[in-house]
C-alpha distance (Angstrom), angle and dihedral (degrees) to the residues before:
residue distance angle dihedral
M1 . . .
D2 3.76 . .
V3 3.79 128.7 .
P4 3.81 113.0 -88.3
T5 3.78 118.0 -116.9
P6 3.81 116.1 -111.5
N7 3.79 115.6 -88.2
I8 3.78 122.2 -115.6
P9 3.82 116.3 -122.6
Y10 3.79 111.9 -85.0
S11 3.81 89.2 -123.3
T12 3.83 88.4 60.7
F13 3.80 90.3 51.4
L14 3.82 90.1 51.1
Q15 3.81 90.8 50.8
L16 3.81 90.7 51.1
R17 3.80 93.0 45.3
D18 3.80 91.6 50.7
D19 3.81 95.1 45.3
P20 3.84 108.4 111.3
R21 3.82 89.8 -138.4
V22 3.82 90.8 61.7
E23 3.80 114.1 84.4
V24 3.81 97.5 -173.0
A25 3.80 133.7 6.7
V26 3.79 121.8 -179.8
A27 3.79 122.6 -177.2
V28 3.82 113.7 -125.8
A29 3.80 127.1 174.2
M30 3.80 129.9 170.6
G31 3.76 120.3 -141.2
D32 3.77 143.7 152.8
A33 3.79 124.3 -15.2
Y34 3.78 142.7 -125.4
Q35 3.81 116.6 -145.4
G36 3.78 89.7 -21.8
F37 3.83 96.3 -48.4
R38 3.79 111.6 118.8
Y39 3.81 120.1 -131.6
V40 3.79 113.5 -121.2
A41 3.80 111.0 -162.4
T42 3.79 113.6 -153.6
T43 3.78 144.4 129.8
G44 3.78 133.6 -100.4
G45 3.80 87.8 -92.1
Y46 3.81 88.0 76.4
F47 3.82 89.4 69.8
A48 3.82 97.1 42.2
A49 3.80 119.7 124.2
F50 3.80 110.2 -116.9
P51 3.82 124.0 -178.3
W52 3.83 91.1 -119.9
R53 3.81 95.1 49.7
R54 3.81 112.5 106.1
K55 3.78 94.8 -147.1
T56 3.77 138.8 15.1
F57 3.75 127.1 -133.0
A58 3.80 120.8 -112.5
I59 3.80 131.1 -168.6
S60 3.79 118.5 -139.9
E61 3.81 93.9 -169.6
G62 3.80 133.9 10.1
R63 3.82 120.6 1.9
F64 3.79 142.3 -80.7
F65 3.79 113.0 -83.9
R66 3.79 121.1 -99.4
D67 3.80 124.5 -116.1
D68 3.80 102.3 -109.0
P69 3.79 126.0 -163.2
A70 3.81 110.3 -95.3
E71 3.80 91.3 -119.4
Q72 3.85 92.4 55.2
P73 3.82 109.1 34.9
A74 3.80 118.0 177.5
Y75 3.81 92.6 -160.6
E76 3.78 94.8 -138.6
A77 3.79 122.6 169.6
V78 3.78 140.2 -155.8
L79 3.80 115.2 -150.1
G80 3.75 126.7 -156.2
A81 3.79 117.1 -123.9
D82 3.81 93.4 -105.3
A83 3.82 93.2 48.8
A84 3.81 91.5 48.8
R85 3.80 92.9 48.1
R86 3.81 95.8 45.9
T87 3.84 96.7 43.3
G88 3.80 96.7 38.7
L89 3.81 90.9 -131.6
R90 3.79 117.0 153.8
V91 3.81 135.1 -171.9
G92 3.81 108.9 -65.2
D93 3.83 96.6 21.3
R94 3.80 119.0 132.2
F95 3.79 123.8 -138.8
H96 3.80 140.1 162.9
E97 3.77 137.7 -153.4
E98 3.75 123.1 -82.6
R99 3.78 113.7 -108.0
R100 3.76 116.6 -151.5
W101 3.79 106.7 -163.6
P102 3.80 117.8 -165.9
S103 3.78 117.0 -110.5
I104 3.78 115.0 -105.2
R105 3.79 113.2 -143.8
């Protein structure tokens, strides 16, 4: 697991998204992890089928998460097959990030 790159300000993302020269802009941010699998925060646009995309995403169980209003997030997640298999998580399970607190001596 590598260190995530710093995020750009959300206002910069909005400027890029609204620029007429930009066809598609999807917010993506990396964060904490669960059992070694890094969270990737994004929107439903990440999974959209675009003509230039080489492959499309498919769900074997459950559904893609919904885009919730920022003031009422549902905190849903989509797991890749490897992450689901190795963590044992199933549709409907709840989980939270791992906190690594520094040792106090």
